[in-house]
C-alpha positions as CSV (number, residue, x, y, z in Angstrom):
1,M,0.0,0.0,0.0
2,K,2.1,2.9,-1.4
3,P,0.9,6.3,-2.5
4,R,0.5,7.4,-6.1
5,F,2.8,10.4,-6.9
6,D,1.8,13.1,-9.4
7,N,4.4,15.8,-9.2
8,T,3.1,19.0,-10.8
9,Y,5.3,21.5,-9.1
10,A,8.4,19.6,-10.2
11,A,7.1,19.9,-13.7
12,L,7.5,23.7,-13.5
13,P,10.7,25.2,-14.9
14,E,13.8,24.3,-12.9
15,R,14.4,27.9,-11.7
16,F,11.5,27.2,-9.3
17,Y,13.5,24.7,-7.3
18,S,16.7,22.6,-7.1
19,R,16.6,18.8,-7.4
20,Q,18.2,17.4,-4.3
21,K,18.3,14.0,-2.6
22,P,18.1,13.6,1.2
23,E,21.3,13.0,3.1
24,P,21.2,9.5,4.6
25,V,21.3,9.0,8.4
26,S,22.8,6.1,10.3
27,S,20.0,4.6,12.4
28,P,16.5,5.8,11.8
29,S,13.6,4.7,14.0
30,T,9.9,5.6,13.7
31,I,8.5,7.5,16.7
32,V,4.9,8.0,15.7
33,V,2.6,7.5,12.6
34,N,-0.6,9.4,12.0
35,E,-2.6,6.4,11.0
36,P,-5.8,8.0,9.7
37,L,-3.9,10.5,7.6
38,A,-1.6,7.8,6.3
39,R,-4.5,5.7,5.1
40,R,-6.1,8.7,3.5
41,L,-2.9,9.3,1.5
42,G,-2.5,5.7,0.4
43,F,0.2,4.7,2.9
44,D,0.1,1.5,5.0
45,P,0.5,2.7,8.6
46,Q,2.0,-0.6,9.7
47,W,4.6,-0.4,7.0
48,L,5.6,3.1,8.1
49,K,6.3,1.6,11.5
50,T,8.8,-0.9,10.1
51,E,12.5,-0.4,9.4
52,E,11.7,0.3,5.8
53,G,9.1,2.8,6.8
54,A,11.6,4.6,9.1
55,E,14.0,4.8,6.2
56,F,11.4,6.4,4.1
57,G,10.5,8.8,7.0
58,V,14.1,10.2,7.2
59,G,14.8,10.1,3.5
60,N,17.1,7.0,3.3
61,R,14.6,5.3,1.1
62,L,12.7,7.0,-1.8
63,L,9.4,5.6,-3.0
64,E,8.7,5.1,-6.7
65,G,7.5,8.2,-8.3
66,S,8.9,10.7,-5.8
67,D,11.0,13.5,-7.2
68,P,12.8,15.3,-4.3
69,I,13.2,19.1,-4.8
70,A,14.1,22.0,-2.6
71,M,11.8,25.0,-3.4
72,V,13.3,28.5,-3.8
73,Y,11.7,31.5,-2.3
74,A,12.5,34.9,-0.7
75,G,10.8,36.7,2.2
76,H,10.5,39.5,4.6
77,Q,11.8,38.2,8.0
78,F,10.8,40.5,10.9
79,G,10.2,43.2,8.3
80,N,13.7,42.8,6.7
81,W,14.0,41.8,3.1
82,V,16.0,38.6,2.4
83,P,16.2,38.1,-1.4
84,R,16.8,34.4,-1.4
85,L,15.8,31.8,1.2
86,G,14.4,28.5,0.0
87,D,14.1,25.1,1.7
88,G,17.2,25.0,3.7
89,R,16.4,21.9,5.7
90,A,13.4,20.5,3.9
91,L,12.7,18.5,0.7
92,L,9.5,18.1,-1.2
93,L,9.4,14.4,-2.0
94,G,6.4,14.8,-4.3
95,E,2.7,15.2,-4.4
96,V,0.1,12.5,-3.8
97,V,-3.6,12.5,-4.7
98,D,-6.0,10.9,-2.2
99,E,-9.1,8.9,-3.0
100,E,-11.2,12.1,-3.1
101,G,-9.0,13.7,-5.7
102,E,-7.3,16.1,-3.2
103,R,-3.6,16.8,-3.9
104,F,-1.1,17.0,-1.0
105,D,2.6,17.7,-0.7
106,I,4.8,15.2,1.1
107,Q,7.8,16.9,2.6
108,L,10.7,15.9,4.8
109,K,11.7,18.5,7.3
110,G,15.2,17.9,8.7
111,S,16.6,15.8,5.9
112,G,19.9,17.5,5.3
113,R,21.6,20.3,3.4
114,T,20.2,21.8,0.3
115,P,21.5,24.6,-2.0
116,Y,19.5,27.0,0.3
117,S,21.0,25.9,3.6
118,R,23.5,28.7,3.7
119,R,25.6,27.8,6.7
120,G,23.1,25.5,8.2
121,D,23.3,21.8,8.6
122,G,19.9,21.1,7.1
123,R,18.9,19.0,10.1
124,A,16.2,19.3,12.8
125,P,16.7,18.7,16.5
126,L,14.2,16.2,17.9
127,G,12.6,18.9,20.1
128,P,11.1,21.0,17.3
129,V,9.9,17.8,15.6
130,V,8.0,16.8,18.7
131,R,6.6,20.3,19.0
132,E,5.4,20.6,15.4
133,Y,3.8,17.1,15.5
134,L,1.8,18.0,18.7
135,I,0.7,21.5,17.8
136,S,-0.1,20.9,14.1
137,E,-2.3,17.9,15.1
138,A,-3.9,19.9,17.9
139,M,-4.7,22.7,15.4
140,A,-6.2,20.2,13.0
141,A,-8.4,18.7,15.8
142,M,-9.7,22.3,16.5
143,G,-10.6,22.8,12.9
144,V,-7.9,25.3,12.0
145,P,-6.5,25.0,8.4
146,T,-3.0,23.6,8.9
147,T,-0.2,21.5,7.6
148,R,-0.2,18.1,9.1
149,A,2.3,15.5,10.4
150,L,2.3,12.1,8.7
151,M,5.0,10.7,10.9
152,A,8.1,11.5,12.9
153,A,11.3,9.6,13.2
154,T,14.6,9.8,15.0
155,T,17.8,9.7,12.9
156,G,20.2,8.0,15.3
157,E,22.6,11.0,14.9
158,S,23.2,14.2,16.8
159,V,22.8,17.8,15.7
160,F,24.6,20.7,17.3
161,R,22.9,23.9,18.4
162,E,23.9,25.3,21.8
163,T,24.6,21.7,22.8
164,R,24.5,18.3,21.3
165,L,20.9,17.2,20.6
166,P,19.3,14.1,19.1
167,G,18.2,14.5,15.5
168,G,14.7,14.0,14.1
169,V,12.8,14.3,10.9
170,L,9.1,15.3,10.4
171,V,7.2,14.1,7.4
172,R,4.9,17.1,6.7
173,V,1.7,17.1,4.7
174,A,0.4,20.3,3.1
175,S,-2.0,21.3,0.4
176,S,1.1,23.0,-1.1
177,H,4.2,24.8,0.1
178,I,3.8,27.9,-2.0
179,R,4.4,31.0,0.1
180,I,4.0,34.7,-0.3
181,G,7.8,34.7,-0.4
182,T,7.7,32.5,-3.5
183,F,6.0,35.3,-5.4
184,E,8.4,37.9,-3.8
185,Y,11.4,35.9,-5.1
186,F,10.3,36.0,-8.8
187,A,9.1,39.6,-8.5
188,S,12.5,40.6,-7.2
189,Q,14.1,38.8,-10.1
190,R,11.9,40.7,-12.5
191,D,11.0,37.2,-13.8
192,T,7.5,38.1,-15.0
193,E,7.2,34.9,-16.9
194,A,7.7,32.8,-13.8
195,L,5.4,35.1,-11.8
196,Q,2.6,34.5,-14.3
197,L,3.3,30.8,-14.3
198,L,3.1,30.8,-10.5
199,I,-0.2,32.7,-10.5
200,D,-1.7,30.3,-13.0
201,Y,-0.4,27.3,-11.0
202,V,-1.9,28.5,-7.7
203,I,-5.2,29.2,-9.3
204,D,-5.3,25.8,-11.0
205,R,-4.3,24.0,-7.9
206,H,-6.1,25.8,-5.1
207,Y,-8.7,28.1,-6.6
208,P,-10.0,26.5,-9.8
209,D,-13.2,28.6,-9.6
210,L,-10.9,31.6,-10.4
211,A,-9.8,30.1,-13.8
212,G,-9.4,33.0,-16.2
213,A,-9.6,35.5,-13.4
214,T,-7.2,38.4,-12.9
215,P,-4.2,38.5,-10.4
216,I,-6.4,40.9,-8.3
217,D,-9.0,38.2,-8.0
218,L,-6.3,35.8,-6.6
219,L,-5.0,38.5,-4.3
220,R,-8.5,39.0,-2.8
221,R,-9.0,35.3,-2.3
222,V,-5.7,34.9,-0.6
223,A,-6.5,37.9,1.6
224,E,-9.8,36.4,2.5
225,Q,-8.1,33.1,3.4
226,Q,-5.4,34.7,5.5
227,A,-7.9,36.9,7.4
228,E,-10.0,33.8,8.2
229,L,-7.0,31.8,9.3
230,V,-5.5,34.5,11.6
231,A,-9.0,35.1,13.0
232,Q,-9.0,31.5,14.1
233,W,-5.6,31.9,15.7
234,Q,-6.9,34.8,17.6
235,L,-10.0,33.0,18.7
236,L,-7.9,30.2,20.2
237,G,-5.2,32.3,21.8
238,F,-2.6,31.0,19.4
239,I,0.6,32.9,18.8
240,H,2.5,31.9,15.6
241,G,5.7,33.7,16.5
242,V,7.2,34.0,13.0
243,M,4.7,35.5,10.6
244,N,7.4,36.2,8.0
245,T,6.2,36.3,4.4
246,D,8.1,33.0,3.8
247,N,5.9,31.4,6.4
248,M,2.5,32.4,4.9
249,L,1.0,29.8,2.5
250,L,-1.2,30.7,-0.5
251,S,-3.4,27.8,0.4
252,G,-4.4,29.5,3.7
253,E,-2.9,26.8,6.0
254,T,-0.8,27.3,9.1
255,I,2.8,26.3,8.6
256,D,6.1,26.4,10.5
257,Y,5.4,25.7,14.2
258,G,8.7,26.9,15.5
259,P,8.5,29.3,18.4
260,C,4.7,29.2,18.6
261,A,2.6,28.8,21.7
262,F,-0.9,29.1,23.1
263,M,-1.5,32.0,25.5
264,N,-2.3,31.3,29.1
265,E,-3.7,34.5,30.8
266,Y,-5.1,36.9,28.3
267,D,-2.7,39.7,27.3
268,P,-2.5,41.1,23.7
269,A,1.2,41.9,24.2
270,T,2.1,38.2,24.8
271,V,5.2,37.1,23.0
272,Y,7.0,33.7,23.4
273,S,9.4,33.7,20.5
274,S,13.0,34.1,21.6
275,I,13.9,35.9,18.4
276,D,11.0,38.4,18.5
277,R,12.7,40.9,20.7
278,Q,10.6,43.9,19.6
279,G,7.3,42.1,19.9
280,R,6.5,42.5,16.1
281,Y,4.5,39.2,16.2
282,A,2.9,39.6,19.6
283,F,-0.6,38.1,19.9
284,G,-2.4,41.4,19.4
285,N,-0.3,42.4,16.4
286,Q,-1.2,39.3,14.3
287,P,-4.1,40.9,12.5
288,F,-2.0,43.9,11.5
289,I,0.8,41.7,10.3
290,T,-1.7,39.8,8.1
291,Q,-2.5,43.0,6.3
292,W,1.2,43.9,6.0
293,N,2.0,40.4,4.5
294,I,-0.9,40.8,2.0
295,S,0.6,44.1,1.0
296,R,3.9,42.3,0.2
297,L,2.0,39.9,-2.1
298,A,0.2,42.8,-3.8
299,H,3.6,44.5,-4.3
300,A,4.9,41.3,-6.0
301,F,2.0,41.3,-8.4
302,L,2.8,44.8,-9.3
303,A,6.0,43.5,-11.0
304,L,3.8,42.0,-13.8
305,P,4.0,43.7,-17.1
306,D,0.6,45.5,-16.5
307,G,1.4,46.0,-12.8
308,E,0.8,49.8,-12.9
309,E,-2.8,49.1,-14.0
310,L,-3.3,46.9,-11.0
311,L,-2.1,49.4,-8.4
312,D,-5.5,50.9,-7.4
313,D,-7.3,47.6,-7.2
314,A,-4.4,46.0,-5.3
315,Q,-4.4,48.9,-2.8
316,K,-8.2,48.4,-2.3
317,V,-7.6,44.7,-1.4
318,V,-4.9,45.6,1.1
319,D,-7.2,48.2,2.6
320,D,-10.0,45.7,3.0
321,V,-7.9,43.1,5.0
322,R,-8.8,44.7,8.4
323,D,-12.5,44.5,7.6
324,L,-12.1,40.9,6.3
325,F,-10.4,40.0,9.6
326,R,-13.0,41.9,11.7
327,D,-15.8,40.1,10.0
328,A,-14.2,36.7,10.4
329,Y,-13.3,37.4,14.1
330,G,-16.8,38.7,14.9
331,R,-18.4,35.6,13.4
332,G,-16.0,33.3,15.3
333,M,-16.4,35.1,18.6
334,A,-20.2,34.8,18.3
335,K,-19.8,31.0,18.1
336,K,-17.6,31.0,21.1
337,L,-20.2,33.0,23.0
338,G,-23.2,30.9,21.8
339,I,-24.7,33.7,19.8
340,A,-26.4,32.4,16.6
341,E,-25.8,35.5,14.4
342,F,-23.2,38.1,15.1
343,Q,-24.4,41.7,15.0
344,E,-22.3,44.9,15.1
345,S,-23.9,45.7,18.5
346,D,-22.1,42.7,19.9
347,W,-18.7,44.4,19.8
348,P,-19.0,46.1,23.2
349,L,-19.9,42.7,24.8
350,I,-16.8,41.1,23.2
351,E,-14.5,44.0,24.0
352,D,-15.7,44.2,27.6
353,L,-15.1,40.5,28.1
354,L,-11.5,40.8,26.8
355,E,-10.8,43.8,29.0
356,L,-12.2,41.9,32.0
357,M,-10.0,38.9,31.3
358,Y,-7.0,41.2,31.0
359,E,-7.8,43.0,34.3
360,T,-8.3,39.8,36.2
361,G,-5.4,37.9,34.6
362,S,-7.9,35.2,33.6
363,D,-6.8,32.2,31.5
364,Y,-7.9,32.6,27.9
365,T,-8.9,29.0,27.2
366,L,-10.5,28.2,30.6
367,T,-12.6,31.5,30.6
368,F,-14.3,30.5,27.3
369,R,-14.7,26.9,28.5
370,G,-16.4,28.3,31.6
371,L,-18.8,30.1,29.4
372,T,-19.5,26.9,27.5
373,R,-20.2,25.2,30.9
374,L,-22.5,28.0,31.8
375,A,-24.3,27.9,28.5
376,T,-24.9,24.1,28.6
377,S,-25.8,23.8,32.3
378,D,-29.5,23.5,33.1
379,D,-29.0,24.6,36.7
380,S,-25.8,26.5,37.4
381,D,-24.6,29.2,39.6
382,S,-23.6,32.5,38.0
383,D,-19.9,31.8,38.7
384,G,-19.9,29.0,36.1
385,S,-19.8,25.9,38.4
386,D,-22.3,23.1,38.4
387,P,-23.7,22.7,41.9
388,E,-23.9,18.9,41.5
389,A,-20.3,18.8,40.5
390,S,-18.8,21.4,42.8
391,D,-15.9,19.0,43.7
392,D,-15.1,18.2,40.1
393,D,-11.6,19.5,39.2
394,L,-12.7,20.6,35.7
395,A,-15.7,22.5,37.2
396,K,-13.3,24.3,39.5
397,L,-10.9,25.1,36.7
398,T,-13.7,26.7,34.6
399,T,-15.3,28.6,37.4
400,L,-15.4,32.3,36.6
401,P,-14.4,35.0,39.2
402,D,-17.1,37.1,40.8
403,E,-15.9,40.1,38.8
404,F,-17.5,38.5,35.7
405,D,-21.1,38.4,37.2
406,P,-22.3,41.7,35.7
407,W,-20.9,40.8,32.3
408,I,-22.5,37.3,32.5
409,E,-25.9,38.9,33.0
410,R,-25.4,41.0,29.9
411,W,-24.2,37.9,27.9
412,Q,-27.0,35.7,29.1
413,A,-29.5,38.3,27.9
414,R,-27.9,38.2,24.5
415,Q,-27.2,34.5,24.3
416,T,-29.3,32.3,22.0
417,E,-29.9,28.6,21.8
418,E,-26.7,28.2,19.9
419,P,-24.2,26.1,21.9
420,A,-21.0,27.9,22.9
421,N,-18.1,26.1,21.2
422,N,-14.8,26.2,23.0
423,P,-11.9,23.7,23.5
424,L,-10.9,22.6,26.9
425,F,-7.6,21.1,26.1
426,I,-4.8,22.9,24.2
427,P,-1.1,21.9,23.9
428,R,0.0,24.3,26.7
429,N,3.6,25.3,26.4
430,H,4.7,23.7,29.7
431,L,3.1,20.4,28.7
432,V,4.8,20.5,25.3
433,E,8.1,21.3,26.9
434,A,7.7,18.4,29.3
435,A,7.1,16.1,26.4
436,I,10.1,17.4,24.6
437,D,12.3,17.1,27.7
438,D,11.4,13.5,28.3
439,A,12.0,12.6,24.6
440,V,15.3,14.5,24.3
441,E,16.8,13.8,27.7
442,R,15.5,10.4,28.5
443,E,14.3,8.9,25.1
444,D,10.9,8.5,26.8
445,F,8.0,9.3,24.5
446,S,5.2,8.3,26.9
447,T,4.6,12.0,27.9
448,F,4.4,12.9,24.2
449,F,1.8,10.1,23.4
450,D,-0.3,11.1,26.5
451,L,-0.4,14.7,25.4
452,L,-1.1,13.7,21.8
453,D,-4.2,11.7,22.9
454,V,-5.5,14.7,24.8
455,V,-5.0,17.3,22.1
456,K,-6.6,15.1,19.4
457,T,-9.9,15.4,21.3
458,P,-9.8,19.0,22.6
459,Y,-13.6,19.4,23.2
460,D,-14.2,16.2,25.2
461,E,-14.6,16.7,28.9
462,R,-12.8,14.0,30.9
463,S,-12.2,14.5,34.6
464,D,-9.1,12.2,34.5
465,W,-7.5,14.7,32.1
466,A,-7.9,17.6,34.4
467,D,-4.1,18.1,34.8
468,F,-3.8,18.7,31.0
469,A,-6.3,21.6,31.3
470,R,-4.6,23.4,34.2
471,P,-2.5,26.5,33.5
472,P,1.1,26.2,34.5
473,K,2.2,26.8,38.0
474,P,4.8,29.6,38.5
475,D,7.7,27.2,38.4
476,E,6.3,25.5,35.2
477,R,6.0,28.7,33.1
478,V,7.9,28.7,29.8
479,Q,8.9,32.2,28.9
480,A,10.6,31.6,25.6
481,T,10.3,29.2,22.7
482,F,12.8,28.5,19.9
483,C,12.7,27.8,16.2
484,G,15.3,25.0,16.1
485,T,17.4,26.3,13.2
């Protein structure tokens, strides 16, 4: 049971990529296989767990039909222009088509040097592999468009960062790996032929309903997708950490789970990324950065031969991004509050709740879960606890402080029969770090598997999982996260 490859990106001119084979490793071993995803893509999950499967998972063994390439792109990193980046530690093995006709990239992350590695080793430490597997699968379980993890494996070799670390490889699945930075690269090269080819390719692959449309139509669709995506991040308290243009996909999926994290207590200024020293990508800035990134895509389109004629329409799309985000965020917040149809008059209710959470230092996820408990309880106190389950750990965790009582009265007057929809379990940073520490320091993956089971069912209420819902204690707090390069 092997997948059927159909490699359309590798059929583009060779200036779009470099052909490159993975660098072999000494002693690969499979850590985990995403069995439902494997079956969907045509892989035998049991085979992926074998020695041969592990060799595939690190790049030692190539499957028939795969055509490994490293994609070239550029990007703005923390606002600074870098004219040539590319896949420095990743290889696109090829594309597979599932039984429903959907096309997916299969990519190795951590498979060795490429022409774009610059001075890097092209490898991935095990920690970032564990982090990306956990968080990408949690995001998928919460319904956020995201790249996925097919499997993860150890290499049997060490990589060197600040210290010697075990190496790992992630097999990543994405609708594609075409980035805003891919367009920026060809625009900066004044390669208008490649730019038009790329526009046509993205429309054909991702937005076939736009066949024959203008670049502005594509720009607007991407703007809509990005606004919807980042609104979902905001609704979940997710901080990406590196919203560079080379990390924003034209497909509208979340990619590159490096220094990302979920917020504990609500604070728009929250930053976890160790490299975001100025707070450019703080939680509250993510909507504004979305608009900035779309402006960079618009600027790339202006390099087309008729670019000057596109200027006014492109500016209109960029100007509209904030309204697109506001609409998506408002609709999403209505669902979190159990309001059937969002109205403009609901903004004060939303804004007052966020201000109240900030003033009281309330946990973001547990506050909304407390509202879910209130909305679904037939006989509950105003503080959010069920009187028949007052000793229940989860009820205590989701009990809202007395300061919320006046706001709750306003909310209950507005609430409809629509159920409030909020996760209880997220991959909290201290839990992810515990899973990483056990895997890296002790070669113990039991903590990883326990957390994975939890985050795959984020809405289920299980009292025996209460520890996974708790915010970190003061000595458990993780202040900084790292990208792994």
